[in-house]
FIRO-868219 format. One line per 4 residues: their letters; for each residue z negated, y, x of C-alpha. Coordinates in Angstrom, 3 decimals, always signed. Layout:
N
a) Z,Y,X ~ ...;
This chain:
285
xxxx) +15.543,+99.930,+28.281 ~ +16.023,+97.771,+25.120 ~ +15.732,+94.110,+26.516 ~ +16.670,+91.298,+24.812;
xxxx) +14.884,+87.582,+24.750 ~ +18.008,+84.823,+26.519 ~ +18.966,+82.711,+24.326 ~ +17.648,+79.118,+24.297;
xxxx) +20.433,+76.740,+25.378 ~ +18.731,+72.768,+23.287 ~ +15.466,+72.534,+24.866 ~ +12.709,+74.979,+24.738;
xxxx) +11.021,+76.246,+28.810 ~ +8.141,+74.058,+28.212 ~ +10.300,+70.744,+28.287 ~ +9.595,+68.781,+31.196;
xxxx) +11.675,+65.354,+30.805 ~ +10.725,+62.043,+29.029 ~ +7.030,+62.591,+28.743 ~ +7.724,+64.847,+26.484;
xxxx) +10.700,+63.389,+24.607 ~ +8.677,+61.075,+22.423 ~ +10.228,+61.321,+18.797 ~ +8.053,+63.154,+16.164;
xxxx) +7.126,+60.047,+14.164 ~ +7.527,+61.462,+10.497 ~ +11.162,+62.392,+11.617 ~ +11.674,+59.206,+13.134;
xxxx) +10.645,+57.706,+9.552 ~ +12.795,+59.721,+7.748 ~ +16.308,+58.762,+9.787 ~ +15.036,+55.248,+9.611;
xxxx) +14.836,+55.704,+5.666 ~ +18.202,+57.312,+5.640 ~ +20.042,+54.644,+7.488 ~ +18.545,+52.223,+5.411;
xxxx) +19.662,+53.803,+2.393 ~ +22.750,+54.499,+3.663 ~ +24.038,+50.947,+4.400 ~ +23.081,+49.724,+0.699;
xxxx) +24.688,+50.561,-2.184 ~ +21.578,+51.448,-3.995 ~ +18.175,+50.152,-3.566 ~ +14.914,+50.267,-5.716;
xxxx) +11.795,+51.661,-3.713 ~ +10.534,+48.488,-2.828 ~ +13.702,+47.333,-1.259 ~ +13.691,+50.465,+1.270;
xxxx) +9.867,+49.822,+2.103 ~ +10.030,+46.389,+2.870 ~ +13.302,+47.024,+4.948 ~ +11.632,+49.911,+6.685;
xxxx) +8.559,+48.263,+7.118 ~ +6.753,+51.405,+5.663 ~ +4.262,+51.313,+2.736 ~ +5.945,+52.393,-0.058;
xxxx) +3.941,+55.719,-0.979 ~ +4.904,+56.854,+2.506 ~ +8.720,+55.722,+1.719 ~ +8.592,+57.464,-1.361;
xxxx) +7.264,+61.125,+0.277 ~ +10.389,+60.441,+2.640 ~ +12.924,+59.888,+0.259 ~ +11.909,+62.573,-1.829;
xxxx) +12.299,+65.036,+0.594 ~ +15.331,+64.048,+1.776 ~ +15.941,+64.239,-2.031 ~ +14.890,+67.661,-2.141;
xxxx) +17.971,+68.793,+0.277 ~ +20.391,+66.840,-1.132 ~ +20.483,+63.642,+1.452 ~ +19.681,+60.591,-1.135;
xxxx) +20.117,+60.331,-4.955 ~ +18.197,+59.111,-7.347 ~ +19.211,+56.965,-10.551 ~ +16.451,+57.782,-13.133;
xxxx) +17.933,+54.907,-15.474 ~ +18.821,+52.239,-12.821 ~ +15.178,+53.211,-10.619 ~ +17.425,+52.825,-7.267;
xxxx) +17.922,+55.358,-4.225 ~ +21.939,+56.282,-2.698 ~ +23.079,+58.405,-0.423 ~ +23.608,+62.118,-1.503;
xxxx) +26.336,+64.353,-0.617 ~ +24.744,+66.498,+1.902 ~ +25.190,+63.850,+4.196 ~ +29.019,+63.325,+3.638;
xxxx) +28.619,+67.411,+4.551 ~ +27.646,+66.523,+7.472 ~ +29.330,+63.906,+8.279 ~ +32.481,+65.772,+7.790;
xxxx) +31.201,+68.446,+10.409 ~ +31.167,+65.820,+12.833 ~ +34.764,+64.609,+12.048 ~ +36.545,+68.345,+12.152;
xxxx) +35.203,+68.794,+15.593 ~ +36.099,+65.018,+16.609 ~ +38.738,+65.022,+19.464 ~ +40.853,+62.111,+19.496;
xxxx) +42.069,+62.201,+23.234 ~ +39.054,+62.981,+24.749 ~ +36.849,+60.432,+22.774 ~ +39.334,+57.489,+24.053;
xxxx) +39.820,+58.784,+27.515 ~ +36.667,+56.824,+29.152 ~ +37.646,+53.806,+27.018 ~ +41.546,+53.930,+27.934;
xxxx) +40.205,+53.879,+31.991 ~ +37.894,+50.313,+31.086 ~ +40.516,+49.061,+29.082 ~ +43.154,+49.697,+32.416;
xxxx) +40.829,+48.367,+35.033 ~ +39.855,+44.888,+33.415 ~ +43.806,+44.795,+32.710 ~ +45.228,+46.186,+35.707;
xxxx) +48.195,+47.516,+33.869 ~ +48.331,+51.120,+31.940 ~ +46.669,+51.965,+28.864 ~ +48.140,+54.660,+26.541;
xxxx) +46.973,+55.889,+23.266 ~ +49.703,+56.990,+19.995 ~ +49.470,+58.844,+16.824 ~ +51.137,+57.944,+13.970;
xxxx) +53.457,+60.440,+12.573 ~ +56.451,+60.445,+9.776 ~ +58.412,+58.191,+11.307 ~ +57.739,+57.474,+14.421;
xxxx) +55.193,+56.907,+16.992 ~ +54.292,+59.581,+19.268 ~ +52.155,+58.884,+22.842 ~ +49.233,+61.713,+23.607;
xxxx) +47.921,+60.373,+26.589 ~ +48.121,+57.794,+28.992 ~ +45.830,+56.048,+32.023 ~ +48.717,+54.526,+34.773;
xxxx) +47.805,+51.490,+36.518 ~ +47.345,+51.694,+40.497 ~ +50.177,+48.953,+40.575 ~ +53.653,+49.777,+42.197;
xxxx) +55.697,+48.730,+39.349 ~ +54.701,+50.117,+36.419 ~ +55.161,+51.219,+32.315 ~ +55.350,+55.130,+32.476;
xxxx) +54.967,+57.255,+29.436 ~ +55.436,+61.148,+29.441 ~ +53.012,+62.854,+26.604 ~ +55.073,+63.647,+23.671;
xxxx) +57.370,+60.541,+23.893 ~ +58.833,+59.169,+20.514 ~ +59.307,+55.682,+19.799 ~ +59.596,+53.881,+16.767;
xxxx) +57.871,+52.096,+14.326 ~ +59.048,+48.596,+14.677 ~ +59.861,+48.759,+18.320 ~ +56.882,+49.487,+19.777;
xxxx) +52.845,+47.297,+19.995 ~ +51.614,+50.510,+18.336 ~ +54.114,+51.223,+15.687 ~ +53.664,+47.402,+14.756;
xxxx) +49.996,+47.658,+14.850 ~ +49.928,+50.816,+12.449 ~ +52.715,+48.740,+10.045 ~ +50.756,+45.748,+9.636;
xxxx) +47.670,+47.819,+7.961 ~ +50.081,+49.528,+5.583 ~ +50.973,+48.297,+2.445 ~ +54.465,+46.904,+2.187;
xxxx) +55.410,+49.074,-0.336 ~ +54.721,+52.001,+2.109 ~ +56.175,+50.200,+5.274 ~ +58.883,+49.496,+3.060;
xxxx) +59.670,+53.483,+2.791 ~ +59.170,+54.317,+6.514 ~ +61.836,+51.650,+7.964 ~ +64.137,+52.688,+5.020;
xxxx) +63.995,+56.583,+5.637 ~ +63.674,+55.373,+10.234 ~ +65.782,+52.614,+9.797 ~ +65.766,+49.698,+12.438;
xxxx) +67.586,+50.584,+14.979 ~ +68.413,+47.562,+17.496 ~ +67.404,+48.389,+21.453 ~ +67.437,+45.505,+22.893;
xxxx) +68.227,+41.691,+21.870 ~ +64.662,+41.253,+20.984 ~ +64.261,+44.256,+18.406 ~ +63.098,+42.813,+15.366;
xxxx) +65.840,+45.180,+13.579 ~ +65.850,+42.332,+10.493 ~ +63.581,+43.124,+7.667 ~ +62.213,+39.186,+7.151;
xxxx) +61.475,+38.757,+10.878 ~ +59.672,+42.099,+11.215 ~ +57.316,+41.055,+7.924 ~ +56.580,+37.937,+9.125;
xxxx) +55.049,+39.548,+12.540 ~ +53.648,+42.029,+10.796 ~ +51.467,+39.163,+9.166 ~ +50.490,+38.136,+12.121;
xxxx) +49.386,+40.821,+13.495 ~ +47.072,+41.673,+10.488 ~ +45.738,+38.532,+11.121 ~ +44.250,+38.566,+14.852;
xxxx) +43.882,+42.205,+14.682 ~ +46.820,+42.637,+17.671 ~ +50.748,+43.111,+18.711 ~ +53.016,+42.651,+21.172;
xxxx) +55.958,+44.455,+21.960 ~ +58.412,+41.565,+23.793 ~ +60.858,+43.699,+25.787 ~ +61.358,+45.150,+22.376;
xxxx) +62.495,+48.285,+22.930 ~ +62.517,+48.430,+26.825 ~ +64.343,+44.731,+28.819 ~ +61.765,+43.831,+30.942;
xxxx) +58.542,+45.561,+29.760 ~ +56.037,+44.092,+27.886 ~ +53.487,+45.469,+25.282 ~ +50.127,+45.096,+23.515;
xxxx) +48.746,+46.940,+21.209 ~ +45.575,+47.267,+18.094 ~ +45.518,+49.742,+15.949 ~ +42.723,+53.088,+15.967;
xxxx) +41.503,+53.694,+12.102 ~ +40.743,+57.075,+10.235 ~ +37.228,+57.327,+8.233 ~ +39.814,+56.210,+5.607;
xxxx) +40.254,+52.693,+7.179 ~ +43.893,+54.319,+7.375 ~ +45.602,+53.257,+10.742 ~ +46.261,+56.629,+12.505;
xxxx) +47.967,+55.533,+15.680 ~ +46.509,+52.945,+18.289 ~ +46.128,+51.985,+22.161 ~ +48.343,+49.659,+24.054;
xxxx) +48.380,+47.798,+27.623 ~ +52.083,+47.669,+28.682 ~ +53.674,+46.718,+31.901 ~ +56.543,+44.480,+33.588;
xxxx) +56.930,+41.068,+31.890 ~ +56.032,+39.634,+35.451 ~ +53.062,+40.620,+35.524 ~ +52.223,+41.149,+31.492;
xxxx) +52.811,+36.679,+31.218 ~ +52.786,+35.218,+28.065 ~ +49.973,+33.048,+29.062 ~ +47.937,+36.963,+29.795;
xxxx) +48.604,+37.482,+26.246 ~ +45.703,+35.929,+24.762 ~ +43.785,+37.322,+27.487 ~ +44.826,+40.892,+27.333;
xxxx) +45.160,+40.810,+23.411 ~ +41.692,+40.836,+22.425 ~ +40.766,+43.894,+25.219 ~ +42.773,+46.050,+23.552;
xxxx) +41.987,+44.974,+20.107 ~ +38.069,+45.872,+21.264 ~ +38.835,+48.937,+22.804 ~ +40.924,+50.266,+19.623;
xxxx) +37.717,+49.028,+17.158 ~ +35.880,+51.016,+19.864 ~ +37.992,+54.423,+20.024 ~ +37.903,+54.305,+16.044;
xxxx) +34.147,+53.751,+16.284 ~ +33.580,+56.730,+18.315 ~ +35.879,+58.991,+16.363 ~ +33.636,+57.935,+12.692;
xxxx) +36.364,+55.810,+11.746 ~ +35.843,+52.830,+9.159 ~ +38.066,+49.445,+10.848 ~ +40.101,+47.756,+8.325;
xxxx) +38.651,+43.617,+9.066 ~ +41.595,+41.834,+10.430 ~ +43.449,+39.375,+7.777 ~ +46.308,+37.632,+6.091;
xxxx) +49.247,+40.660,+4.943 ~ +51.283,+40.138,+2.685 ~ +54.102,+37.161,+2.768 ~ +57.510,+38.486,+3.645;
xxxx) +58.817,+37.390,+0.227 ~ +56.625,+39.852,-1.263 ~ +58.272,+43.044,+0.204 ~ +60.563,+45.619,-1.490;
x) +63.834,+45.567,-0.279;
């Protein structure tokens, strides 16, 4: 009877735990050098050796091996080393397998526990935000968005957090197509008022939906970014105004901003630094 050896699942049979888990020194050094090169924008051999703490001869051997595999590149004219295209290919493989909802779940759970309010995850579509996941608070009165629920960009915390990090021309195009429907007396249905709010949002890194979509409900949100630094959605905390009071916004806002930054990191995204946005007067009409 023909038999086949069972496929190994990740560790050899002889592996017995931490005592045998020490790193391979040469591999450890090579990965350290790769990280140094990746952080630079063209580094000399002496700079790489100094940063890694390795002799120049050792660093050079590591670099040439990495170069043979396309992991780094050498510019003979400037005598500088930079990251290679093969590292991008490997990074793209990670990006292909990322699962935003799965990776964000633990962050949302922690956010709910820290704030005591419902945490939401939404993604940006062409003309709206779609809520894809939620971790509900244990409070009797709480916000609830069924997965698949859609909300206008201008009248949701996540939507405004996304808009704040887009170019004004693109924002104007989106709003012309989607419109500025007025849902409550607090809805920012005037382009100038919305533009001023977006400047503030980009500066501090988080947005507030102050009863702009649903009366009696307040939401705090921050954007999630992809590998190109583009906003693709966001994380938010929502709850009744009696609990999510104006006084609590300064506490909740940074927590939401940090949670969104963590999700961005987990999916290999590139966060966009907070800063002043375009002045409302510069917006296309």
